[in-house]
N, C-alpha and C positions, 0 to 999 in steps of 0.2 A: 855423768852430765859431757864428761869432756868429748865424748863421743857423736854427741848430738849435732845435726846438721841443719841449721837454721837455713833456708834460703835467703835469698835476697828480696829486697822489696823493692816494687814496684814502680814503675816509674811515675810521677808526682799525675802525669800528663792521667793517666791511668785510671787514678784512685779520685782525685782533687773534684774534675765535676759530679760527681755524683754527690758527696757533700754539700755543695754549691746548688744544686738542684733541688734535692732534698729540701736543705734550709728555705728557699722561697718557697715549695709545695705546701712546708709546713704552716708559713704565713700566709699562702692562698686559702689553706683549712681552714686556719680562724678566719677569717675576712667572710669566707661562704659559711659559715657556721654564725658570724652576725647575720648578713642579707637571710637567714634563715630559721631563725632561731625557732619559728613555728613547726619545723617541721621534724623538730624534738618528740614537737606531742602528737603525732599525728603517726601513723600507720609506717613501718621501717621500709616498704616497696616507695614510700615516693620517693621522684627522681631524684631530688634537689639531695636529698637522705644518700640516696645511692650513691651520687657524686662527691661525695663530703667521705663516704667510708672508702671510696676507691682510689680519694685523691690520700687517702689516709694509708689504705694498703699499698698502693702503689708508689705513687708521685713520693710520700715520703717515710714510710717506713722499707719497703722492698726500693728506695732509691739509697739510701742510707747504708741498711744493710750489706747491697751489693758491692758500696765504696770499702765499706769496713773488713767485708768477707775477699776480698780481694788483696787490698793490705795485711790482713792477719793469716791466709792462706800457709804464705812462705813459713809461717809461727807453726804453726798448726799443722801441714804436713812434712813439715822441713827439707820444704822444698822450692825452688823460683817458681813464679808461678808459669803457669804453661803457655798463657800469649797476653800478654800486657795489650794488641792491638785489638784481639779479640773481645778483651774487659771494655777498651772503649767504641767499639761495635753495641756491645750491649748497652752500654749507656745511651746510646743515640735511639736503637731502637725502642729503650724503653721510655724515653723521654717525648717521643713522638708519638710512642702507644698510649702513653697516659692523657697526654694533651687530647686525644681525639676521644679515649674514653670517658673524660671528664667530663669535657665538652658536650658530648652525645648524653650523658645521663642528666645532666644539667638543664640542658635545653628540651631531654628526652627524645632527641630524633633517631630513630630504629630505624637500621639501615647499612648501608655502602660506609657511612664514617664511623658508624660503629663497633662494624667488622672489623675495617683495615686497624682499627685500633686495638683490638682482638687478636689479630694477626701478628700487628708489630710485639706487641708486649710477651706473646707465644716463643717470639722469633729472637727476643731477650731472652726471656731464661732459656732459650736452645743452647744461645752464647755461652751464658751464665753456666752450664751444664757441661758443654764441653770442655768450658776452661777448669771446671771444678776437678771431672773425671781427670782431664789431663794431667793435674796438679796433682792430684793423689794418686794416680799411674794406677789402670788395671793388673799388673800384676805386682801391686804393693799391699802388703797384706795391712788392712785396715784396724787403726786401733778403736776403742767406742769413740774417739770425739770423731774420727775421722766418719765412722758408722753413720753416727748423726745428721754428719755434713752429707752425706751421699742420701742418706734416706729425705733429709728436708731438702733436695733439691730434685728428687722425684716427687715429693709430694708438693713441691713448686707447679713442678710442671706438669701435674695432674691440675691441679687448681685451676691454673690459667687455661690450659686445654678445655676444662668442663665448661671455663666462665664466657670464653670463644663459642663454645656450642649454643650456651645461654644467649650468648648477642644475636646469634643466626637464628636462634627458635624465638626472640622477638618481633625479627620484622617475615619471615618465616618460618612459621610455627611447623615443627617434626615430631619434639619430641613427645612421645604419648604422657608424660607422667604431668602431675602439678607444677609448672614452674616455678611459684614458690617451694616448694619441697625438695628440689635438686639445687635452689639458689640458698637454701639452708644447708645442705651437704655442701658446695663449694666453696659458702663461707667456712664451716667448721675445718674442712681439707687445709685450707688456707691458714687460720689461726693454728690448728692444733699440729697440723704435719711440716709447715714451711716455717710458720713464726717459730713454736717452740720449741721443737726441735736443732733448729737453724741455731737459736738463744741456747739451747741447753749444752750442744756443742762448744760454742764460743764461749760461753759463761765458764762453764763448768774445767776451761783451761785458764780461760783470762783471769778473771777475777781472786784463784787460788796466788796465780804469779803477783797480781796490784798487791794484793794485803800479804803476801812471804807467807800462805798459809799452806801447811799440810792437812789434806784432808785423810781423817780418818779411814785405814784400811777395811779394804771390802768391795765387794762386787756391787757397788750403790748403780754405779751410771747402768751395768748391764742390764740389770735386772728393770731401772727404770726404763731405758729401749727397750728390751720386751714388753712392760706394762701398757707405755707408751702405744707402740704399736696392735698390738692385739686389743687396746680398746678402741684406738680409731676406726681398722678395721671393722672389728665386729658393729661397732655403731654406725657407720657408714653403709656396709652389706642390709645390716637388719634394714635400716631404714630406708633403703630404696626399695627393697625388695617385700616389706610388710608393714609400712610408716609406721607414724612415730607409737611407743609402748611404753611400759613401763621399765621394759628393760632397758631404756638409755639409761636410765638410773644406775642401772649396772654396770654398763658399758665405763659411766662416767667413773665410778667408785675404782673401777680397776684401772683407768686412766689419770687419776687422782692419785693414785697410790702411786704412780710412774713419777709420777710431776714434786710428792713428798719425797720421796727417795733424790730425786736430786736435788732440791731443796737441801736434805739433811745433807747431801754431799757437800752442799755451799757453807750450812753450816756448820758442819766440822772442820773445814777451811778458815772459816772464821771466827772461832772458839781458838783454831791452833796458830792465829797467824802472830809473827814477830814485830809487824807492824801494827802497834796498835792504837795509833791514830789514822781514824779514815777519813778522810777527807771529802769535802762536800760533792763532786761528781760521783765517786762512789756511793756515798749513802743514798742520794738519788735513784741512782740504777739499783741498790739493793730493796728501796722502800718500795719501788715498783711491783715486787712480789707480791705482796701486800693486797695490789688490785686484783692480781690473778687471781689470789684466791678468794675475794671478794666476789667475783664474775661465777669465778666455782660454784662459791654459796648460792649466786641468785640462779643456777641453772632448773632446778626446779619448778621455781617463778614461772622461768620461760616458756618451760615444756607442758606444764597443766594447768596455766593462768593463761585466760583468751587476754587480759589487758597487754597492746601494744608496750606500754611504757617500760614493762619490764625486761623486752628486748631490747628495748632502745639503752636502758643503763648497761645492760650484758654489755653490748657494741660501746657503749661508753669506757667501763672499765676496764676491758678490752686492748682497744686502740689507742683513744688518751691517756687513761692508768698504766696498765702495764707497758703496752710496746714504747709510746713516745715517752713513758718516764725512764725505761730503758736508757730508749735513745739518747734522752735530754743530758742524762749522764756519759755517756759509754763515749760520748762525741768529743767530751773534755778530757778523755781519757787517750782517744785517737788519733783524733785531726790534730793538736799542737805538737805530738811526737812525730808524725807525716811533716808538716812546717818546718818543725827543729830539725830533724831529720836532711830534707832538704836544703836551709841554708847552713847548718854548721858543723855537717856530719867530718865536711875534707878539713874544717880548720879546729875542730874540736882539739884543745888542749895546746894549740897554738897561740889563739888569743883567750881573752875572757867570754863566757857565750854565757848565755841565760839558761835557766832549765824551761823544758816545755809548760810548765805550772805558767809561768813568767807571763804566755803569749797570750791570756786569756785573765781574764778578770775574776778574780772570786769573788768580788761583793755583787756582780752581776749574776752568778751563779746561783748565791745564796737568795735572791730576788726571784729569780726562777722558780728555784723549790719552791719559795714559801706561796708565789705567787700561783703553783700548778697545784698544790694542795687547797688552795682556800678554792682555787676555778674549781675544783672536780666536786669539794664539797658542797658548794654553792649551787654548782648547777646538778648536782646526783639529787639533792634537796630539793629542786622546785623542778624536774621531773617527775620525782615520785608524788610531789604535792599539788603536781600541776599549777604552779603558779609563772606567769609568764614573764614577772619582774625577777625572778629569782632567777631563771633561765638566762632573760639578758645580762641582768649582772656577773653570770659564770662565765656567759660566753665573753662578757669584756675582759673581764682577767685572765681568760684564754689566750684573749689577744695581745695583753699585754705578755704575757709568757712567751707568746710567738716574736712578739719585737725586744723582748732581751736577751731572748736564744739569736737572732740574727745579729744582732748587734754586736753580740758577746763571738760570734762564728766569723765576724766581719773582722773584729780587731786581729785574727787569728789570722786568716789572709792577708791581710795588711801588713803583717810583721815584715820588718827592714830589718840587715844587718846594721847596728847603728857604729857613730864614732868611728864613721870616713873606713870604715873597711869594707873590702867589699871580699867577694865570697870566696875568694883565693887565699884570703888569710893578708893581703900586702893594702897596704896603709898608704 
């Protein structure tokens, strides 16, 4: 361990804007759900539902993950971030692209604005990929976590490129296949290729570190990588050329085996952890994977039943349950440290400093977790039972979760050194 080099953390101006914008998009997503709760009872191609999904995927999920990735790349890759300025550029492009895309979907204005939004998102992802590949190093032999990182970036670029082509196709049809079929492949490439593989990379490195756990020896992640790639590629290729068939379940089984090995890796670290007490943010992060398995269990209903409610439930479990749950927990493991490092790194040991966990309210996190579970339970029940009152109640609970999260994040951002001590340690 003494020979391991950890890169320097990037400047806060390259990271914090992602967390600030992502928090606002999360609140915006909750408000949009409140304004269009009836869309959850209709077809998944509803324009407002598409706007909400892209708010969750780009404005909330990808925005926060970009910020966290730029902060954590020096840890995972053991070298400095390739270009903080390029990171800031990717933020500006992603923010502008997300606003244009979400607005275009909400009002369903196909044409130049939607296409421009897609182009800006693609350029943002290109900036992220250049930064990632530059940080990993072309001639640097990657370990399995880095392979997952590189693969997730490639899948993200593939996903947003297909998304751009779909945006063009809405205004100027040129794709010979049904639009909804390509949209389904686009969504799964993003969820299984971008989100899952990025999360596998970061979680397999950081969760054992946070838990002080040592995973059981074995090539669990290597096999997980192979199975995830195989299942996803076969699913996309077969579905594109041959359409939906029973073979989808075979590919899903291969892919799920890859997820199982990744989860077993985390479970072995959890069982062998030295830190027996698991804090609330970590509990929420670990609990989020329950929703991933519930979504996988729903996959047969999504593909073999014509009822669109199962597709909405599938998306709810993945975007709100799994991805949002993980981010809601990990924000309070990552963001407090970034702010703490900015304020106290130079004076640590010279003055009495708080711990990173002192920068946020644990009680707000507890209420956030409670509201998160209740909201998804009520919302999911309402969608399955087709009860408008339950759906609206679940959405109101989700809005409360978003407000609690934003309140707590604001506390972290507004933290200042107390006791009349400046950041140089002088009183």
